[in-house]
N, C-alpha and C positions, 0 to 999 in steps of 0.2 A: 791171396784172394781178398784180404781185407783192403789192400791198396786199390784194387780194382773197383771195389764198392765205393771207396772214397773218391776215386776218379770219376765214377759215374755220378755220384752225388754232386761233386764240384761242377761237372759239366752241366748237370741239370740246373743247379743254382745259377750259374752264369747265363744259361739259356733263358731262364725265367726272368732274370734281371734285364737282360737285353730286350726280351719281348715286351716287358712292362714299359721300359723307356720308349720304345718305338710306338707302342700303343698310346702312351701319354702325349707323345709328340704330334699325334694326329689332331689334338685339340689344344695343346699348349706350346708355347715357345720353349726351347731348351732352357733358357735362362729362368723360366718360371717354374721349372720342375725341381722338386726337392728329393733328397734321398728317401725321406719318409713316404712321399708319393709312390716312388718306385717300389719300395719294400712292401707297402700296403697292397699294391696291385699284384706283386709277385708272390705275396704271402710268405715272405722271408723276413728275417730280422735284420736290423741295421748292421750288426756285427758281421753277418754273412756278406752284406754289401761291401763293407770296408775291408773284408778279407781279400777281395779281388780288385777293388777300385778305390781311388782316392776321393773322387767326387763324381757328380753327374757328368761333367765334361769329360772326365777320364773314361767313364763307361762309353760315352758316345764316340770318343776317339778310338777305343778298342773295336767297336762295331765298324766304324769307318775303315780302320786299318785292315781288318779281316776282309772286308769287301774289296778294297783296293788290291790287297795281296792276291786274292783269288783271280782278279783280272790281270794283274801283272804276270802271274804264273801262266795264265793262258797265252799271253803274248810271247813269253819266253819259249813255250812249247811249240809254237807255230811260226811259220815264216810268212809274214804278211806282204811279201814282195811279189806274189803271184796271185792270179784270180782265185785259184783253189785255196791258197793260204788265207786270203782275205775272207772268202766265204766261210772257211772253218772258224776263223776268229769271230766273225759276226754270229754264226750259228751258236757257238759256245757262249759268246757274250750274252746273247738273247736268253739262253738257258739260265745263265747266272743271274740275269736281271729278273727273270720270272721266279727263280728260287729265293731271291731276296726282295720280293715285291714290297714288303713292309718298309724296308730301308730305302728302297728306290723312290717310293712315293714321298717319303720324308725329304730325301735328298733333292727333290725338285725345287726347293727354295733356292733362290739365286745364289745366296752365300754358300750353301752346302754344295750345290752343283759345281760352282766355280772352283771351290777348294778341291773337290774330288777330281775334276777334270785336270787341274794343274798337277796334282799328285800323279795321276796316271800318265799324262803326257811326258812328264820328266823321266819316267822310267822307260818309256817306249821310244825316246828320241832316236837311238841308233837304228832301230828297225824302221821307223817311219821315215827317217832321213834316207835310208837305203831305198825304200819304196819310192819316194819322191824322185830320187836321182835315177832310178831305173825307169820310171814312168816318163820323166822329162830330162833326158841325158844332157841337154844343152844348158841347164840352169846352174847358177852358182849355188854354193852351200847356203848363202843368205837367202836367196830366192826360194830354195827348197824348204827352208824353215817357214817362210810365209805360205807356201803351198800346203804344207802340213797343217798349219793353223787353220787355213781355209777349209781343207777337207774334213778335219776333225770337228771343227765348228759346225759344219753342215750336218755331219753324221750325228753329232750330239743333239742338235735341234730336231732332226727327224726322229730320233729315238725318244727324245723328251715328248714330242708331240704324240707319238705312238703310245707312250705310257699314259699321258694325260687323257688320251682318247680311249682309255680302257682297253688298249691293245685290239682295237676293232679290226685292223688289218691283220690277216693271218701272218704269223711270224715268217713263214717261208716266202711270202710275197714281199715282206719288209726286207728280208735278207737279200733277195734277188734285186730289189731296187737299190739298196746300198752298194752292192757289188757292182751293178751296172753303172752307177754314178761315179764310182772310183776307178773303174777300169776302162771306160770308154771316153773318147775325146769329146 
């Protein structure tokens, strides 16, 4: 039972450190945030911080990696080569985006967004390539790669706009729009 308590305490500490960093990033650049800033806001000591992370960048990398892994897992569990699969992927992606709203807003900076998108695309290449080849059977593999970049770029821009617009469009309407754009000629 003692280990269970420690696990909960560790999880709580990590959650508070992550929450503090994301809150600070709303007003400061990552490079301007110190471990002291994070610990003060999280109401934890520096020793606790260094128990889990090497520095501020390491903490941010852990947050980013957890977000990317959640989206990767989603893609692995669904087949985005059909309209139904695409809709499921978008529906679950929107849910993940809403659950991670604090991180997603921070990731809207061009550097963060580009890094996250590149990380995601590299893990989805086989599924996306299959989707493009199914959708456009007469294209070469090189052309399919360009098609994927075009489609993903458009989807990312639309979703980014939706986030910046405080999700004014209902998520179901957004999902229907994205599916329609990807599945109709």
